[in-house]
ZAKEPA-524998 format. One record per residue: x, y, z of N, C-alpha, C in turn. Coordinates in nm, 4 decimals. Layout:
N
NODE      n_px      n_py      n_pz     ca_px     ca_py     ca_pz      c_px      c_py      c_pz
NODE         X         Y         Z         X         Y         Z         X         Y         Z
...
//
This chain:
196
NODE      n_px      n_py      n_pz     ca_px     ca_py     ca_pz      c_px      c_py      c_pz
NODE   -0.7951    1.2212   -4.7916   -0.8033    1.3596   -4.7515   -0.9359    1.3901   -4.6834
NODE   -1.0412    1.3279   -4.7311   -1.1718    1.3533   -4.6722   -1.1749    1.3063   -4.5271
NODE   -1.1081    1.1971   -4.4976   -1.1074    1.1462   -4.3607   -1.0374    1.2434   -4.2669
NODE   -0.9292    1.3030   -4.3135   -0.8577    1.3988   -4.2291   -0.9436    1.5207   -4.2004
NODE   -1.0215    1.5625   -4.2983   -1.1087    1.6789   -4.2778   -1.2155    1.6454   -4.1725
NODE   -1.2693    1.5259   -4.1845   -1.3733    1.4847   -4.0885   -1.3158    1.4759   -3.9473
NODE   -1.1959    1.4209   -3.9355   -1.1321    1.4089   -3.8044   -1.1020    1.5470   -3.7490
NODE   -1.0557    1.6375   -3.8348   -1.0249    1.7731   -3.7920   -1.1507    1.8465   -3.7458
NODE   -1.2591    1.8344   -3.8225   -1.3860    1.8994   -3.7855   -1.4368    1.8413   -3.6536
NODE   -1.4283    1.7099   -3.6404   -1.4731    1.6449   -3.5173   -1.3907    1.6929   -3.3982
NODE   -1.2610    1.7057   -3.4145   -1.1745    1.7546   -3.3073   -1.2063    1.8975   -3.2696
NODE   -1.2329    1.9829   -3.3688   -1.2684    2.1231   -3.3412   -1.3993    2.1300   -3.2639
NODE   -1.4973    2.0503   -3.3040   -1.6275    2.0499   -3.2354   -1.6097    2.0032   -3.0915
NODE   -1.5316    1.8981   -3.0717   -1.5089    1.8476   -2.9354   -1.4368    1.9521   -2.8503
NODE   -1.3376    2.0169   -2.9061   -1.2622    2.1183   -2.8321   -1.3525    2.2360   -2.7955
NODE   -1.4363    2.2784   -2.8907   -1.5285    2.3896   -2.8644   -1.6270    2.3504   -2.7539
NODE   -1.6772    2.2264   -2.7587   -1.7687    2.1800   -2.6545   -1.7009    2.1760   -2.5190
NODE   -1.5764    2.1305   -2.5190   -1.4992    2.1249   -2.3946   -1.4808    2.2635   -2.3346
NODE   -1.4433    2.3604   -2.4174   -1.4214    2.4969   -2.3697   -1.5518    2.5609   -2.3222
NODE   -1.6614    2.5375   -2.3965   -1.7912    2.5923   -2.3540   -1.8350    2.5294   -2.2214
NODE   -1.8117    2.3999   -2.2050   -1.8448    2.3327   -2.0802   -1.7654    2.3870   -1.9638
NODE   -1.6351    2.4114   -1.9852   -1.5516    2.4701   -1.8796   -1.6019    2.6084   -1.8410
NODE   -1.6367    2.6867   -1.9424   -1.6860    2.8230   -1.9172   -1.8162    2.8179   -1.8361
NODE   -1.9062    2.7246   -1.8748   -2.0342    2.7101   -1.8037   -2.0104    2.6719   -1.6577
NODE   -1.9192    2.5774   -1.6348   -1.8904    2.5337   -1.4983   -1.8310    2.6467   -1.4153
NODE   -1.7428    2.7276   -1.4749   -1.6824    2.8395   -1.4020   -1.7855    2.9467   -1.3697
NODE   -1.8751    2.9745   -1.4642   -1.9775    3.0773   -1.4417   -2.0743    3.0351   -1.3319
NODE   -2.1095    2.9078   -1.3263   -2.2064    2.8585   -1.2279   -2.1399    2.8018   -1.1034
NODE   -2.0093    2.8149   -1.0937   -1.9329    2.7672   -0.9788   -1.9638    2.6191   -0.9501
NODE   -1.9484    2.5364   -1.0528   -1.9775    2.3931   -1.0418   -1.8548    2.3129   -1.0834
NODE   -1.8544    2.1863   -1.0394   -1.7500    2.0941   -1.0833   -1.8155    1.9848   -1.1672
NODE   -1.7341    1.9042   -1.2285   -1.7877    1.7931   -1.3088   -1.8663    1.6958   -1.2211
NODE   -1.8232    1.6793   -1.0963   -1.8931    1.5909   -1.0033   -2.0342    1.6440   -0.9738
NODE   -2.0483    1.7772   -0.9621   -2.1804    1.8372   -0.9390   -2.2741    1.8088   -1.0560
NODE   -2.2215    1.8211   -1.1757   -2.3025    1.7942   -1.2952   -2.3457    1.6479   -1.2967
NODE   -2.2528    1.5580   -1.2657   -2.2844    1.4153   -1.2624   -2.3896    1.3854   -1.1555
NODE   -2.3741    1.4450   -1.0379   -2.4702    1.4253   -0.9290   -2.6087    1.4767   -0.9687
NODE   -2.6126    1.5923   -1.0335   -2.7400    1.6506   -1.0777   -2.8078    1.5593   -1.1803
NODE   -2.7287    1.5050   -1.2731   -2.7840    1.4147   -1.3741   -2.8351    1.2857   -1.3096
NODE   -2.7618    1.2327   -1.2114   -2.8060    1.1116   -1.1422   -2.9351    1.1367   -1.0650
NODE   -2.9443    1.2514   -1.0001   -3.0652    1.2857   -0.9248   -3.1859    1.2934   -1.0171
NODE   -3.1693    1.3604   -1.1316   -3.2801    1.3704   -1.2275   -3.3185    1.2330   -1.2812
NODE   -3.2193    1.1490   -1.3055   -3.2476    1.0137   -1.3554   -3.3240    0.9323   -1.2510
NODE   -3.2846    0.9445   -1.1231   -3.3565    0.8733   -1.0160   -3.5007    0.9220   -1.0052
NODE   -3.5199    1.0532   -1.0110   -3.6552    1.1092   -1.0028   -3.7416    1.0588   -1.1176
NODE   -3.6849    1.0571   -1.2374   -3.7596    1.0081   -1.3535   -3.7933    0.8596   -1.3369
NODE   -3.6987    0.7815   -1.2858   -3.7234    0.6382   -1.2646   -3.8310    0.6169   -1.1584
NODE   -3.8272    0.6939   -1.0493   -3.9283    0.6824   -0.9441   -4.0667    0.7175   -0.9971
NODE   -4.0738    0.8239   -1.0785   -4.2021    0.8622   -1.1384   -4.2543    0.7513   -1.2288
NODE   -4.1654    0.6930   -1.3073   -4.2061    0.5858   -1.3981   -4.2553    0.4641   -1.3203
NODE   -4.1863    0.4291   -1.2117   -4.2268    0.3136   -1.1305   -4.3617    0.3391   -1.0645
NODE   -4.3805    0.4581   -1.0079   -4.5082    0.4883   -0.9417   -4.6221    0.4919   -1.0429
NODE   -4.5964    0.5446   -1.1618   -4.6995    0.5474   -1.2661   -4.7338    0.4051   -1.3099
NODE   -4.6316    0.3192   -1.3236   -4.6556    0.1801   -1.3626   -4.7363    0.1067   -1.2558
NODE   -4.7054    0.1307   -1.1276   -4.7818    0.0674   -1.0190   -4.9263    0.1147   -1.0194
NODE   -4.9469    0.2443   -1.0410   -5.0830    0.2981   -1.0445   -5.1614    0.2386   -1.1611
NODE   -5.0978    0.2261   -1.2759   -5.1654    0.1677   -1.3921   -5.1976    0.0207   -1.3678
NODE   -5.1065   -0.0531   -1.3026   -5.1309   -0.1944   -1.2731   -5.2458   -0.2093   -1.1743
NODE   -5.2488   -0.1246   -1.0711   -5.3575   -0.1302   -0.9730   -5.4912   -0.0992   -1.0394
NODE   -5.4916   -0.0017   -1.1279   -5.6147    0.0335   -1.1995   -5.6601   -0.0818   -1.2884
NODE   -5.5662   -0.1447   -1.3586   -5.5988   -0.2570   -1.4456   -5.6515   -0.3748   -1.3632
NODE   -5.5881   -0.4038   -1.2489   -5.6337   -0.5130   -1.1630   -5.7731   -0.4862   -1.1083
NODE   -5.7989   -0.3613   -1.0685   -5.9317   -0.3254   -1.0174   -6.0367   -0.3408   -1.1268
NODE   -6.0029   -0.3014   -1.2484   -6.0971   -0.3144   -1.3596   -6.1250   -0.4614   -1.3895
NODE   -6.0196   -0.5458   -1.3880   -6.0390   -0.6889   -1.4123   -6.1249   -0.7523   -1.3036
NODE   -6.1009   -0.7128   -1.1774   -6.1793   -0.7668   -1.0662   -6.3257   -0.7265   -1.0798
NODE   -6.3505   -0.6016   -1.1189   -6.4884   -0.5551   -1.1377   -6.5559   -0.6319   -1.2509
NODE   -6.4824   -0.6608   -1.3572   -6.5385   -0.7386   -1.4674   -6.5709   -0.8807   -1.4228
NODE   -6.4827   -0.9395   -1.3405   -6.5081   -1.0749   -1.2898   -6.6333   -1.0781   -1.2043
NODE   -6.6465   -0.9779   -1.1158   -6.7616   -0.9747   -1.0258   -6.8904   -0.9471   -1.1010
NODE   -6.8820   -0.8757   -1.2123   -7.0015   -0.8436   -1.2897   -7.0532   -0.9653   -1.3657
NODE   -6.9659   -1.0598   -1.3960   -7.0077   -1.1780   -1.4690   -7.0834   -1.2726   -1.3759
NODE   -7.1986   -1.3229   -1.4203   -7.2701   -1.4196   -1.3364   -7.1954   -1.5527   -1.3350
NODE   -7.2129   -1.6317   -1.2268   -7.1465   -1.7619   -1.2218   -7.1961   -1.8519   -1.3351
NODE   -7.1072   -1.9320   -1.3890   -7.1430   -2.0210   -1.4988   -7.1684   -2.1600   -1.4429
NODE   -7.2830   -2.2166   -1.4781   -7.3161   -2.3510   -1.4332   -7.2261   -2.4512   -1.5038
NODE   -7.1618   -2.5360   -1.4253   -7.0728   -2.6365   -1.4816   -7.1391   -2.7740   -1.4765
NODE   -7.2043   -2.8040   -1.3618   -7.2582   -2.9377   -1.3440   -7.3811   -2.9332   -1.2534
NODE   -7.5031   -2.9287   -1.3095   -7.6232   -2.9363   -1.2257   -7.6444   -3.0805   -1.1784
NODE   -7.7001   -3.0959   -1.0567   -7.7167   -3.2292   -0.9998   -7.8595   -3.2494   -0.9525
NODE   -7.9106   -3.3680   -0.9740   -8.0401   -3.4088   -0.9233   -8.1520   -3.3822   -1.0220
NODE   -8.2691   -3.4378   -0.9889   -8.3854   -3.4211   -1.0752   -8.4311   -3.2757   -1.0749
NODE   -8.4338   -3.2153   -0.9571   -8.4770   -3.0757   -0.9452   -8.3676   -2.9772   -0.9850
NODE   -8.2460   -3.0250   -1.0023   -8.1296   -2.9390   -1.0310   -8.1119   -2.8344   -0.9215
NODE   -8.1368   -2.8774   -0.7971   -8.1273   -2.7850   -0.6842   -7.9831   -2.7462   -0.6557
NODE   -7.8938   -2.8418   -0.6617   -7.7531   -2.8162   -0.6311   -7.6743   -2.8270   -0.7607
NODE   -7.5772   -2.7362   -0.7766   -7.4926   -2.7442   -0.8946   -7.3526   -2.6947   -0.8636
NODE   -7.2595   -2.7424   -0.9415   -7.1223   -2.6938   -0.9353   -7.1158   -2.5758   -1.0316
NODE   -7.0695   -2.4618   -0.9824   -7.0624   -2.3418   -1.0662   -6.9191   -2.2922   -1.0736
NODE   -6.8863   -2.2313   -1.1853   -6.7541   -2.1700   -1.2037   -6.7702   -2.0229   -1.1683
NODE   -6.7159   -1.9838   -1.0520   -6.7301   -1.8464   -1.0056   -6.6360   -1.7534   -1.0806
NODE   -6.5111   -1.7936   -1.0929   -6.4094   -1.7189   -1.1678   -6.3302   -1.8200   -1.2486
NODE   -6.2306   -1.7724   -1.3200   -6.1501   -1.8633   -1.4018   -6.0858   -1.9733   -1.3187
NODE   -6.0412   -1.9400   -1.1989   -5.9682   -2.0366   -1.1173   -6.0439   -2.0771   -0.9913
NODE   -6.1745   -2.0491   -0.9843   -6.2500   -2.0774   -0.8625   -6.3829   -2.1432   -0.8975
NODE   -6.4062   -2.2608   -0.8383   -6.5295   -2.3354   -0.8597   -6.5987   -2.3515   -0.7255
NODE   -6.7333   -2.3466   -0.7246   -6.8063   -2.3550   -0.5994   -6.9266   -2.4474   -0.6071
NODE   -6.9825   -2.4802   -0.4905   -7.1043   -2.5599   -0.4782   -7.2166   -2.4637   -0.4437
NODE   -7.3243   -2.4639   -0.5226   -7.4285   -2.3623   -0.5112   -7.5646   -2.4286   -0.4975
NODE   -7.6478   -2.3767   -0.4060   -7.7846   -2.4248   -0.3873   -7.8782   -2.3281   -0.4592
NODE   -7.9411   -2.3739   -0.5671   -8.0268   -2.2865   -0.6478   -8.1558   -2.2488   -0.5771
NODE   -8.2110   -2.3400   -0.4979   -8.3381   -2.3132   -0.4308   -8.3241   -2.1996   -0.3299
NODE   -8.2149   -2.2002   -0.2545   -8.1928   -2.0974   -0.1526   -8.1081   -1.9817   -0.2039
NODE   -8.0561   -1.9956   -0.3256   -7.9644   -1.8962   -0.3822   -7.8493   -1.8719   -0.2846
NODE   -7.7872   -1.9824   -0.2445   -7.6851   -1.9790   -0.1396   -7.5603   -2.0556   -0.1834
NODE   -7.4421   -1.9937   -0.1721   -7.3189   -2.0664   -0.2032   -7.2773   -2.1530   -0.0842
NODE   -7.2949   -2.2828   -0.0950   -7.2626   -2.3743    0.0142   -7.1114   -2.3788    0.0363
NODE   -7.0356   -2.3908   -0.0718   -6.8887   -2.3939   -0.0647   -6.8341   -2.3114   -0.1803
NODE   -6.7397   -2.2234   -0.1486   -6.6877   -2.1333   -0.2519   -6.5563   -2.1796   -0.3131
NODE   -6.4932   -2.2813   -0.2563   -6.3642   -2.3269   -0.3088   -6.3630   -2.4788   -0.3229
NODE   -6.4239   -2.5283   -0.4284   -6.4296   -2.6719   -0.4546   -6.3028   -2.7141   -0.5283
NODE   -6.2363   -2.8178   -0.4758   -6.1160   -2.8689   -0.5422   -6.1529   -2.9672   -0.6531
NODE   -6.2455   -3.0602   -0.6225   -6.2884   -3.1569   -0.7235   -6.4259   -3.2101   -0.6851
NODE   -6.4890   -3.2795   -0.7797   -6.6204   -3.3383   -0.7546   -6.6376   -3.4588   -0.8457
NODE   -6.7300   -3.5479   -0.8047   -6.7606   -3.6644   -0.8875   -6.9004   -3.7127   -0.8518
NODE   -6.9617   -3.7847   -0.9449   -7.0935   -3.8425   -0.9199   -7.0826   -3.9932   -0.9380
NODE   -7.1451   -4.0647   -0.8427   -7.1402   -4.2098   -0.8483   -7.2709   -4.2641   -0.7935
NODE   -7.3436   -4.3404   -0.8728   -7.4703   -4.4028   -0.8330   -7.5697   -4.3015   -0.7783
NODE   -7.5856   -4.1880   -0.8434   -7.6831   -4.0878   -0.8016   -7.6429   -4.0077   -0.6796
NODE   -7.5164   -4.0117   -0.6420   -7.4662   -3.9356   -0.5275   -7.3533   -3.8455   -0.5769
NODE   -7.3602   -3.7175   -0.5394   -7.2571   -3.6213   -0.5783   -7.1590   -3.6045   -0.4630
NODE   -7.0310   -3.6260   -0.4914   -6.9250   -3.6084   -0.3924   -6.8480   -3.4818   -0.4284
NODE   -6.8393   -3.3900   -0.3324   -6.7707   -3.2630   -0.3551   -6.6588   -3.2516   -0.2523
NODE   -6.5378   -3.2235   -0.3000   -6.4202   -3.2177   -0.2132   -6.3682   -3.0744   -0.2070
NODE   -6.3489   -3.0256   -0.0831   -6.2963   -2.8907   -0.0612   -6.1877   -2.8982    0.0456
NODE   -6.1294   -2.7839    0.0776   -6.0180   -2.7821    0.1731   -6.0626   -2.8094    0.3164
NODE   -6.1701   -2.7445    0.3617   -6.2115   -2.7566    0.5015   -6.3128   -2.8673    0.5254
NODE   -6.3925   -2.9008    0.4236   -6.4963   -3.0019    0.4414   -6.5255   -3.0686    0.3075
NODE   -6.5796   -3.1899    0.3149   -6.6254   -3.2605    0.1957   -6.7764   -3.2760    0.2071
NODE   -6.8441   -3.2786    0.0925   -6.9896   -3.2790    0.0901   -7.0381   -3.4001    0.0118
NODE   -7.1451   -3.4622    0.0640   -7.2104   -3.5722   -0.0054   -7.3550   -3.5293   -0.0258
NODE   -7.3964   -3.5187   -0.1521   -7.5313   -3.4723   -0.1852   -7.6063   -3.5888   -0.2477
NODE   -7.7247   -3.6187   -0.1906   -7.8075   -3.7269   -0.2434   -7.9344   -3.6670   -0.3019
NODE   -7.9979   -3.7425   -0.3895   -8.1232   -3.6985   -0.4506   -8.2298   -3.8000   -0.4164
NODE   -8.3436   -3.7693   -0.3546   -8.3928   -3.6365   -0.3186   -8.2977   -3.5687   -0.2205
NODE   -8.3036   -3.4368   -0.2186   -8.2001   -3.3559   -0.1564   -8.1750   -3.3923   -0.0103
NODE   -8.0518   -3.4330    0.0167   -8.0000   -3.4479    0.1521   -7.8501   -3.4242    0.1444
NODE   -7.8020   -3.3347    0.2287   -7.6622   -3.2933    0.2260   -7.5933   -3.3400    0.3538
NODE   -7.4851   -3.4151    0.3374   -7.4026   -3.4557    0.4506   -7.2680   -3.3861    0.4365
NODE   -7.2279   -3.3161    0.5427   -7.1022   -3.2418    0.5414   -7.0053   -3.3125    0.6353
NODE   -6.8895   -3.3493    0.5831   -6.7840   -3.4111    0.6630   -6.6733   -3.3077    0.6822
NODE   -6.6673   -3.2518    0.8029   -6.5687   -3.1485    0.8334   -6.4370   -3.2160    0.8709
NODE   -6.3276   -3.1614    0.8227   -6.1963   -3.2224    0.8471   -6.1364   -3.1824    0.9811
NODE   -6.1670   -3.0639    1.0299   -6.1123   -3.0148    1.1566   -6.2230   -3.0181    1.2618
NODE   -6.2023   -3.0939    1.3686   -6.3042   -3.1112    1.4727   -6.3429   -2.9783    1.5368
NODE   -6.2470   -2.8861    1.5500   -6.2750   -2.7571    1.6135   -6.3677   -2.6694    1.5295
NODE   -6.3716   -2.6921    1.4009   -6.4536   -2.6085    1.3123   -6.5905   -2.6691    1.2826
NODE   -6.6156   -2.7899    1.3307   -6.7392   -2.8605    1.2966   -6.8625   -2.7901    1.3517
NODE   -6.8589   -2.7494    1.4779   -6.9756   -2.6837    1.5378   -7.0047   -2.5514    1.4678
NODE   -6.9010   -2.4757    1.4358   -6.9207   -2.3474    1.3667   -6.9797   -2.3691    1.2278
NODE   -6.9334   -2.4716    1.1577   -6.9865   -2.5028    1.0244   -7.1325   -2.5441    1.0345
NODE   -7.1672   -2.6219    1.1381   -7.3060   -2.6643    1.1576   -7.3960   -2.5443    1.1834
NODE   -7.3503   -2.4515    1.2669   -7.4313   -2.3325    1.2950   -7.4445   -2.2446    1.1712
NODE   -7.3379   -2.2332    1.0938   -7.3423   -2.1521    0.9714   -7.4448   -2.2077    0.8726
NODE   -7.4389   -2.3387    0.8497   -7.5325   -2.4004    0.7557   -7.6717   -2.4165    0.8158
NODE   -7.6805   -2.4168    0.9494   -7.8100   -2.4289    1.0161   -7.9020   -2.3113    0.9917
NODE   -7.8463   -2.1977    0.9524   -7.9298   -2.0821    0.9183   -8.0076   -2.1053    0.7893
NODE   -7.9605   -2.1963    0.7058   -8.0203   -2.2155    0.5739   -8.0903   -2.3503    0.5577
NODE   -8.0529   -2.4487    0.6382   -8.1055   -2.5833    0.6208   -8.1659   -2.6356    0.7505
NODE   -8.2593   -2.7303    0.7349   -8.3175   -2.7974    0.8512   -8.2449   -2.9309    0.8707
NODE   -8.2762   -2.9978    0.9816   -8.2126   -3.1269    1.0093   -8.2630   -3.2359    0.9155
NODE   -8.3782   -3.2147    0.8517   -8.4278   -3.3107    0.7530   -8.3535   -3.2970    0.6203
NODE   -8.2861   -3.1838    0.6012   -8.2155   -3.1594    0.4757   -8.0656   -3.1864    0.4840
NODE   -8.0086   -3.1783    0.6034   -7.8637   -3.1943    0.6125   -7.8181   -3.2375    0.7498
NODE   -7.6932   -3.2841    0.7557   -7.6268   -3.3148    0.8816   -7.4780   -3.2838    0.8668
NODE   -7.4165   -3.2500    0.9798   -7.2739   -3.2169    0.9819   -7.2035   -3.3169    1.0721
NODE   -7.0969   -3.3759    1.0203   -7.0180   -3.4736    1.0952   -6.8700   -3.4390    1.0833
NODE   -6.7898   -3.5044    1.1671   -6.6442   -3.4946    1.1578   -6.5947   -3.6284    1.1062
NODE   -6.4920   -3.6261    1.0220   -6.4348   -3.7511    0.9723   -6.3944   -3.8407    1.0886
NODE   -6.4332   -3.9676    1.0810   -6.3946   -4.0651    1.1816   -6.4815   -4.0625    1.3058
NODE   -6.5913   -3.9887    1.3046   -6.6781   -3.9790    1.4217   -6.8228   -3.9989    1.3784
NODE   -6.9026   -4.0574    1.4679   -7.0448   -4.0766    1.4395   -7.1291   -3.9623    1.4932
NODE   -7.0670   -3.8660    1.5591   -7.1389   -3.7548    1.6195   -7.1953   -3.6636    1.5115
NODE   -7.3256   -3.6368    1.5221   -7.3902   -3.5411    1.4323   -7.4044   -3.4113    1.5099
NODE   -7.3514   -3.3049    1.4560   -7.3547   -3.1754    1.5245   -7.4895   -3.1082    1.5028
NODE   -7.5449   -3.0443    1.6082   -7.6744   -2.9767    1.5932   -7.6603   -2.8537    1.5035
NODE   -7.7638   -2.8300    1.4225   -7.7600   -2.7168    1.3304   -7.8000   -2.5867    1.3974
NODE   -7.8708   -2.5958    1.5072   -7.9147   -2.4755    1.5792   -7.8486   -2.4729    1.7157
NODE   -7.8208   -2.3548    1.7637   -7.7637   -2.3371    1.8966   -7.8802   -2.3204    1.9938
NODE   -7.9046   -2.4218    2.0785   -8.0197   -2.4205    2.1690   -8.0134   -2.3025    2.2646
NODE   -7.8982   -2.2702    2.3177   -7.8846   -2.1580    2.4115   -7.9157   -2.0260    2.3426
NODE   -7.8679   -2.0090    2.2208   -7.8931   -1.8839    2.1477   -8.0407   -1.8714    2.1123
NODE   -8.1064   -1.9838    2.0776   -8.2488   -1.9790    2.0450   -8.3315   -1.9459    2.1689
NODE   -8.2963   -2.0029    2.2856   -8.3683   -1.9735    2.4094   -8.3513   -1.8268    2.4463
NODE   -8.2315   -1.7747    2.4289   -8.2045   -1.6338    2.4577   -8.2862   -1.5435    2.3655
NODE   -8.2953   -1.5797    2.2387   -8.3731   -1.5008    2.1430   -8.5217   -1.5070    2.1770
NODE   -8.5695   -1.6245    2.2204   -8.7104   -1.6381    2.2580   -8.7404   -1.5546    2.3822
NODE   -8.6489   -1.5529    2.4804   -8.6669   -1.4696    2.5999   -8.6703   -1.3219    2.5635
NODE   -8.5829   -1.2805    2.4755   -8.5794   -1.1400    2.4331   -8.7076   -1.1031    2.3601
NODE   -8.7596   -1.1956    2.2808   -8.8840   -1.1702    2.2079   -9.0013   -1.1615    2.3052
NODE   -9.0033   -1.2481    2.4064   -9.1102   -1.2455    2.5063   -9.1054   -1.1161    2.5864
NODE   -8.9860   -1.0671    2.6161   -8.9701   -0.9409    2.6891   -9.0254   -0.8235    2.6106
NODE   -8.9982   -0.8204    2.4815   -9.0474   -0.7089    2.3997   -9.1985   -0.7143    2.3853
NODE   -9.2570   -0.8340    2.3871   -9.4022   -0.8453    2.3760   -9.4712   -0.7977    2.5034
NODE   -9.4095   -0.8199    2.6194   -9.4715   -0.7786    2.7456   -9.4616   -0.6288    2.7674
NODE   -9.3671   -0.5628    2.7062   -9.3510   -0.4177    2.7246   -9.4466   -0.3459    2.6434
//
């Protein structure tokens, strides 16, 4: 008997809800399809808001993590030589670099691997490989011939020819570290300013 009462009460509630819903639709001049469309629109808006909020939170979290990474000083992994002038440093969790302590200059920012053999440090990277000897002398073997001159000029700002040389794999050509034409132009410009 109790089950019949529950079923009867449930049926009355459903019927009352049905009649109230019909009355609401008639008063507002709506159909069931309009109600469904309105509910779908609200659901889409809520989903879009949630997605945009999640993206904003992820961007904020990524920016905070990047700032924390940049705030951390590089960690020395492997100092080389008697003076410890050159060392392999861990810049980030997934990035290792070759660093010159004397000049406070990152020679290579993306080192793949390194090894030491008979007092010589071999450093392997994507664009060039480096051979460091003690007392300090750096030989750079560039893999792409077109990039060798640019690499020589870049490193020429920091090193002299007594400290380093730049070569291409399979070639005996040593690239000049200074651009003679650019130096002559700079000297002419300096002489002009002195005469004025």
